[in-house]
N, C-alpha and C positions, 0 to 999 in steps of 0.2 A: 039771963041773956046777955052776951058780950058786947059791948058797943065799941066798934072799931074807930081808933081817934087817927084822924088823918095828920099826918106830920108838917113841918116845915118844907120838906121836900117833897111829900106829894102836892102840897099847893104850889110850889115851883113848877113841877113837872106838868099839873094839869095845864096850869098858863101856858107852858111853852109848847105844848102839844096843841093847844088851843090854836094858838098862832100859827104852827105850821098848817093845820086844816084850814083856817082862813086865808091863808095866802094861796094856797093850792086852789081854793073856791072862786077867789077873786082875781087871779093873775093866769096869763095865757102860758107864760113861758119861763118858770122859776129855776133857780140853781141855787145847789148848796157850795158856798164858797169853802173848801177845805184847805184849811193851812196845817195841818197833822198834829196840831198840838192837842192840849187834853180837853181845852173847848170844843174843838171840833170832834173831838171823840166823843163827847157828851151830847152835842147836835146830832151825829150820825145814829146814836142808840134811840135819842127823842125821836127822831124822824122814823126810824123803824117802829117804834111803837106806836108812832100817831097812824100807821097806814097798815098795821099789823091785821090780818095775816097778808096782804098784797105788799108789794115794794113800795117803797115812796116814788112818786110819780116825776121826779126831777133828778139829773144827773149831778156829778159831784164835779167841780172846776179846781183844780189848782194851779195858781199862778207860781209858776217856776223860775226862780231867778238864777239857777244853776250854781247857787251858793248854799244849799242847804245840807244839813247834816246826812251822810249815808244812812243811818239808822232811820231819818224821816222817810227817805224815798222807800225803803223796802219796806217800813211800817205802811206807808199810804198803800202801795200796791197789793199787798196783803189784805188789808181792811177791803179795799175794793172789790178784790176777788172773791173774799171769804162773803160779804154780803151783798154780792150781785149788783154793785152798782155801776153804771156807765160812768169811767173817769174820763174825764177833760183835762190833758195836761197842756197848759198853755202859757204863752210867753210873750215878752217884747222881744221878736227873735232878732231884729236888728241890732238893739240896744245888748242883748246876750252876746252874738257874734262879735261885736266891736270890742269885748271886754270890759264892758262899763264895770265900775268897781268904787267903792267908798273912799279908797285911799289916793285915788286922782281927783275925784269929782267932789268929794264930802259925801257924808251919808245922805244930807236932804236931796240931792239932785241925783244921785244912784238910786234911793229909794223911788223918786219921781218917775225914772224911766223904767227902771226894772220891775215895780210893783204897780204903781199907779196907771203909768201908761199901757203897760201889759194887761192890766185889769179892765180898763176902760175900752181898749181895743178889742179885748175878747168878748166883753158883754155885748158890744156893738156888734161884731161879727156873728155871733150866734143868735142874736134877736132875743138876748134873756131880759125881761122886763123886772123882775124883783130878784134878787141875789140875798140869800140866807149868809147870816155871818156870825161869829161866836163872840162879838165883843160884849163887855158888860159894864154896866156903867162905874162900877168900883174900882176898875182897872186904871183910869186916868182922866185927869180933871175936864179933858173936852170931852171924853166919851160919855161922861156925866151929863152933857147936854143932849145926848141922843134921845130920841124918842123911840119906841119899837120900830114903827113904821118910819125910815129915814128916807125923807122925800131928796131926790134927786134931778136936777135940771136936765136940758137935753144935752150939756155937755159932760153928765156925770158929777156934777159940783153940789156940794152941799153949802146950806147956808143956815148956820144955827139960828136965826132970825126968821127964816121963812120955815119952820115947820108946822106940822097939824096937830090942832089938840088932840089929846086921848084920854078921854072921860069914859068912868065906866067898862074899861077895855074895847071901847068900841074905835075901831081903826078904819082910816080915811084911806082906801086904795086906788082912788081916782087918779089917773095919767092921762096925759096928752101923748100924742106919738113922740116918741124920742126921749122921754121922761122915764125915770124908773123908781123904783123903790129898795133900799136896803133895809134888812129885816133882820133884827136880833132878839131871837127867841131867848136868850139867856139875859137880856138886859138887868132882870132886878135879881139875878143870883150873882155872889160874893165869891171869890177865892176857894173860901173855906167850903161855901154850898157845893162847889163843883168836885172838890177834892171827897166830901162827904158821901155826894150821889155815885161818884167812880167807886168808892169803896162798897157802897150799898148793892149796887147795881152790877159789880165785877166787871167793870168795861175796860179793856184795854188800851195800855196808854205808851207811847215810846219810851224805851228804856232810858233813854237820857234824862228823865225826871228822877230818876234814882241815883244815890251816891255811889260811886265807886272811885278809886283811884285814878287821877287824871293828870296828865302835864298840862299846866298851865300858866299863865306869867302874870302875876299879879299886878295891875297898872288901878292906881288908887284903890278905889272902891270894888273895883271889878278882876275879874280872873278870867282873863282871855285863853280859850282852850288852842293847844298848840295843833293836836293831831287833827289831819285832813282840812288844816288850814289853805286857803288856797293861793295867799299870798304870804308867804313866811318871811320873805325880805323886808316887809315891814313892819315885823314884831319885834319889839325892843325890850331886852331885858332876858334874864335865865329861867327857863321853864322849872318849875317845881312840882313833884310828884304831891297832889293833895287831894284828900277826899272831898268830893265835891260834885253838885249836880245842878240842874237847870231849873229855874221856875218858870221860864217864858222861853219859849224857841222862836228863832227867825234864822236869818243868814248866818252863817258862821261868822263872818268878819265883825258882826254888828250884835253877837250874843255873848254875854258875860255870864259865868257860872258862879255859883255860890259857894262857901264852904260848909258841907254837910255831912251828917253820918247818917241820913235816912233811906233806908233801903227797902222799905216799904211803904204802902199808902198810910198806914197806921202811924206809921214815923214822922212820914211829911205832916200830917194833920197836927202831930203831937208838935212838931217843931213850928209851923205856923202860928200857935198859939203866943210864941213869943217873938215873933216877928213883927214888925211896924213899918217897914219900908212897902212901896208898891212892888208888886212881881215884875212891872215894867223897868224898874230901877236899873236893870242891869241889860237894857236894850237901849245900844248907843244911838239907834235911830231918834229916840226920844228926847235926847240930852243936846243937842245943837243950840237949842233956844227954849225959853220957858212956855212958848206957845208952839212946838215943833209940831206936836201932834196933830192940834188943831188946823195948821197951815196946810197940813198933807191932806187932812179930812175934807178942807174945802176945796181942794184941788180932784178931790175924787177916789183919794185912798179908803182901805177897808172900812 
């Protein structure tokens, strides 16, 4: 008689599916925040597994800053259509129309207007009381402070000293009117776990994660992509054609690439065994200060 051994990925998958089901049981109107990155792709896959053969009982919401890569927009629309999700494309329309950008305002102020305000306004507009996100504790030091159920006050703000204990996988979802919970089913996953799971489950991801020749401008440790850049007048330096890919995806002006020859998921996994920096090391929104991410999170960021 063969004994089937549960793997590390099986345990992580079971925990995430349990979290999805708990939220749907406890909250009136959840939503999945869809950033279109690799973690969001895993969330979509887990959500479908959690409620198969039915469809997940919540929509996707993408906070659109207007600065995403074209490949991200096309991938977003294709995935929503193929999987039959209702997709809500939301934004801070006033900030988008006024041409808010990081070059004139700085990355922190731009992010606060386009992302944080856009998110908080649309959560309130649609009445969502729980929002799934793809954040993981290994990504960044402030995210390591997060609980699976991240309590947010009536203003959508996060206080790391006012979080609830989570013993034995028991989650407290009690909230008052106006309060909400951000939920992170991938909290205990690592970047390597995500890529191993994508490989095992054959999950589609945005092609930007794979290396190809790209026009980039080296700036310190960052490779700034030139193609489709919304503000080429602010780019300084001569473009070079280098084999590169993206470890983390965001807005074009704030996302740097890394040199790489990884053209398959297996290549990415092998490449990562030698990488010792955080995947967000090339996200410029995190670099304005040592506590940049924590300050944004306190204000209501993802």
